[in-house]
C-alpha positions as CSV (number, residue, x, y, z in Angstrom):
1,X,73.4,-36.1,36.5
2,X,70.6,-38.8,36.4
3,X,71.4,-39.4,40.4
4,X,71.0,-35.4,40.7
5,X,67.3,-35.2,38.8
6,X,66.2,-38.5,40.9
7,X,67.3,-36.0,44.1
8,X,65.5,-33.4,42.8
9,X,62.3,-35.2,41.9
10,X,62.1,-36.3,45.1
11,X,62.5,-33.1,47.3
12,X,60.3,-31.1,45.2
13,X,57.6,-33.3,43.9
14,X,57.2,-36.3,46.1
15,X,58.2,-34.8,49.7
16,X,55.2,-32.5,49.5
17,X,52.8,-34.8,48.2
18,X,53.7,-36.8,51.9
19,X,53.3,-33.3,53.7
20,X,49.7,-33.1,52.3
21,X,49.2,-36.4,54.6
22,X,49.4,-34.5,57.9
23,X,47.6,-31.6,56.5
24,X,44.8,-33.7,55.9
25,X,44.9,-35.1,59.2
26,X,44.9,-31.6,60.5
27,X,41.8,-30.4,58.6
28,X,39.9,-33.1,60.2
29,X,40.5,-32.5,63.5
30,X,40.0,-28.7,63.3
31,X,43.7,-27.4,63.1
32,X,45.4,-25.3,60.4
33,X,45.7,-26.9,57.7
34,X,48.9,-24.8,56.2
35,X,50.5,-24.3,59.4
36,X,51.3,-28.4,59.8
37,X,51.5,-28.3,56.2
38,X,55.0,-26.2,56.3
39,X,55.4,-27.8,59.7
40,X,55.6,-31.0,58.0
41,X,57.6,-30.0,55.3
42,X,60.4,-28.2,58.0
43,X,60.6,-31.6,60.2
44,X,59.0,-34.2,58.9
45,X,55.9,-35.6,58.1
46,X,55.7,-38.6,59.7
47,X,56.8,-37.1,63.0
48,X,54.0,-34.3,62.5
49,X,51.6,-36.8,62.0
50,X,52.1,-38.4,65.3
51,X,52.0,-35.1,66.6
52,X,48.2,-34.5,65.2
53,X,47.4,-38.0,66.2
54,X,48.1,-37.4,69.7
55,X,46.9,-33.9,70.2
56,X,43.7,-34.9,69.2
57,X,40.5,-32.9,67.9
58,X,40.1,-29.3,68.5
59,X,37.3,-28.3,71.5
60,X,35.4,-26.5,68.6
61,X,35.6,-29.6,66.2
62,X,34.8,-31.8,69.2
63,X,31.6,-30.0,70.0
64,X,30.9,-29.5,65.9
65,X,30.9,-33.8,65.4
66,X,28.6,-34.3,68.6
67,X,25.9,-31.7,67.8
68,X,26.3,-33.5,64.0
69,X,26.0,-36.8,65.6
70,X,22.8,-35.7,67.7
71,X,21.3,-34.8,64.6
72,X,21.8,-38.3,62.9
73,X,20.4,-39.9,66.1
74,X,17.5,-37.3,66.1
75,X,16.7,-38.3,62.3
76,X,17.2,-42.0,62.7
77,X,14.5,-42.1,65.9
78,X,12.5,-40.2,63.9
79,X,12.7,-42.7,60.7
80,X,12.7,-45.7,63.1
81,X,9.3,-44.0,64.7
82,X,7.7,-43.6,61.5
83,X,8.3,-46.8,60.4
84,X,6.9,-48.3,63.2
85,X,3.7,-46.7,62.8
86,X,3.2,-47.3,59.4
87,X,3.6,-51.2,60.2
88,X,0.6,-51.1,63.0
């Protein structure tokens, strides 16, 4: 009886928690969170993590990241130039 309870805990609590890892990876790469969560439940979280890793970012997410990095560069240049102007 105790082993049945232990297996139920593993299947219904711990396994879905491991399936959150690929879902978070999908979110950071601009992919469907719920889709990858359910796919990792059906297949395995380890396999879907590798697939998401090798697929990489979507084009939209990549463009968004590049624009954000360019905004940071512009801000850093402004801060650096203001710092140099005040020192002179």
